[in-house]
N, C-alpha and C positions, 0 to 999 in steps of 0.2 A: 478554562474557557479559551477557545482560539480567538485570535484577533486578526490574523493575516493568513494568506495562502499564496503560494507561487504555482502558476500553471504555465504550460507551454502547449499550444495547439499542435495537432499533427501536421506533418508536411506532406506534400503531394506524392512522395515516395513511401508513404506509411505502409503500404502493402508489401514492401520489400523487407520489413522488419522480421524479427524472429518469432516463431510460433510453434507450439507443440500440438496444436489441435487442427482438425480438418473441418472447418466450418464455412469454408468459402473465402473468396477474396473480399476484403472490406471495401465498402463504397466510400470513397474519400469525401464526397459532398455530405453524405449522411454523417460521417464521423465528425466533420466540422460542426454540424448542427448539434450532435450529441455533446460535443465538448463545450459549445456555447451554453447549452442548457445546464450542464454541470457547473460551469463557472457562475452562472446566474444563481444556482442553488446555494453555492458557497456565500455569495453576496446576501442572499435572502437570510442566511444564518448569521449575518452580522459581520462577515469577514471582509477586510480590505484585500482585494485580489490583485497581485502583480502578474501581468500578462507578459511573458517572455515571447520573443519572436520564434517562429518555427525554425528548426535547425536541420536542413536537408542532409547534413553530413551524417546524421544518425537517425535512421527511420523510426527507431524506438524512443526517441528523445521526449516524446509526449508523456512517457511514463516517468515523470520527474521524481516520484517517490523513491525510486531505486538509487538516487544519487546522494542522498544524505539522510541522517537520522537527526531530527530536531527535537529538542526538549526545552522546557522552561529554564533549565540551568546550563545549557550548552548544546553544541551541535557537533556532529562528526561527518566529514566528507567520506563517502564510501568508496569502494573500489569494485565496480560491478563485475560479476563472475563470467559474463560472456565476453570474449575478446572483442567482438564487434561493438560493444557498448563502453569500452574502457574510457573513451574520451568524453563521455557525457558528464562525468563528475567535474572534470576541469572546465567544461563549457558552462556549467551552472555556478561554479565557484564565485565569480565576481558578484552575481546577484545575491548569493548567500552572505558574502562578507559585508554587505550593506547592513545586515542585521546581526551577524555573528562574526565580529572581527577576529576573535580567537577561534580557529577552525582546524582542529586536528584531523588527521585523515587515517584511513586504513592503509597500511603499508604492505607491499609484497612480502611474502607470497600470500598474504591474507586477501580474501575476497568477501564482500558483503553486498547484497542487494537489499535496499530498503524494504522491499516486499516481504522479506523474511523476518522483519522485526515488528513485533506487536507490543504496544505500550498499554499497560493496564494500571493506571495510577503511577505509583513509584516502582513498579515491577515491570520488567521487560522479558518477553519470550523471544528468543533468538533461534530462528530455524536454521538447521544444517540441511542444505539442499544441493542441487547441482550448480547453484549460483553462489551460495554462501558456504565457505569451508570452515573447518574447525579453527584454523589460525585466525581468520577474520572474526569469527565469533569471540575468540579469546581477546583479541584487541578491543573489540567493541565493548565487551563486558568490563574490561579494565577502565575504559573511558567513562562508562556509566557509573561504575563504582566510585570513581573519583568525584562524581557529582552527587553521591549519596543514593544511587539507585541500585536495586538488586536485579538479578537476571537469572534465567534458566534456559538451557538449550533444549530444543525439540527437534529430533532428527526426522525429517519428512522425506528422505530419499527413497523410501520404500512404500510411500503412501501413493496409491494410484490416483491419477486424475488431477494432480495439482502441481504447479510449478514452484510456487513460493509458499511459505508458512501461511501468509495472509490470504492465500487462495482458499484456506479452510478454516480461518478463525478471524474474529473481530472482537474487540473489547467494547461493550456497551458502557461500562464504567469500571471502577477498580474492583468490583465484586462480581460482575456478570459478564459472561462470555457467550458469543455465538460460535458454535463449533460444527463442522461437518461430522457426520457420524463416525468416520474412520479415526478421528482425533478425540472423540468425546471421552474415551476411557484412558487417555494418556495421564500418567501420574503427575505431570507438571501442572495439570488443571484441577487437581483435587482442592477442595475448599472453595471453589467458585460455583456460583449459580450458573447453570449451563442451559442455553437454548440450542437444542440440537436440530440441525437442518436435515430434512429428508434427503436420501441419496439422489433422487432425481431432481433436486433443487440445490445441489451443492454449490453452484456458482453464486447463489444468493448469500453464502457465508461471508463473501467479501462485501460487507456493508461498512458504513463509516458514520461514527457518532461525531457530529459537528455541533457543539454547544447543546441546544435544547432539541435538536432534531437528529433523526437517523436517516441517512441516505441509503436507499435500497435499490437494487436493480429491478427493472420491470420484467414481468413474465413469470413471477414465482408467487402465486396467490396464497399458498399455505404459509409460506414464510412471512409474507406481508401481513397476513391475518394474525400470526403469532406475535409479530412486533407491535401491531396496533393494540393488542391486549396488554402490552406492557405500559401503555399510557403515554408513549413518546410520540411527538409529531413525526410523521413519516413523509419523506419526500421521495417519490418514485421516479427513477430516471432510466431512460432507454440506454442500454450499453451494448447493443447488438454488434456494432462494428468493432468495438474495442475487445469484446469477448473473442472475436475471430483471431485476435493477435495476442491472446493470453493476458489481456488487460482487464482490470476491475476498477471499481470505484475508488479504492484507496490509491491506486497507481497514479492517478491523474493529477495529484496535487501534493505539495509539501505544506503542511498546516502547522502554525505555531502562534 
């Protein structure tokens, strides 16, 4: 059960951030509204939300998930894989140390984006991507193992249409996964109950289980219907402006 979350609203230069998609320029006012609704949803799920100030030095800083891996047993400060985002981890470190005084970090030449790390109970899937390299994955796996967690690598560099591992996977719990079709047959996911997302609704795979609810992106009716059949409370949120910048529901908070 999560008790807290850390969020950072987008800054007015949000549109200058990194993106691999061509969905148009994000509307800043609408992005602020979407972020506010997202934060309210976290509070509705029972979380105490820490709101950090916007950081115009880093247009992508609203995607706080990429800066750290938080677990009930410890946390790791990441080293983002895009050079433009390297300073984001240091910028959020003081806020994290309020809750995690011991905070190891990923060291060069390792890189890790939090969007490449999916927690399923005591097991972690670590994506190897254009943002997370093998050395970073090795360092993270070592830290996790010291806290009693297991992990497995999943190489997504040749999977079309996703930036991070969690662009195509989410853990509903320690036995059930949401997976995009291209990842559904990966051997790392054997033994799990799998809810496979239709190819034309792949963005919906980035959903977030927060206590008794599942946060899902608006605009994907088949996936929403599948989730409701699981018996979970579903909170549907508009993510249109963040989708334009490669962002998803998981990206916008650090939950612990």
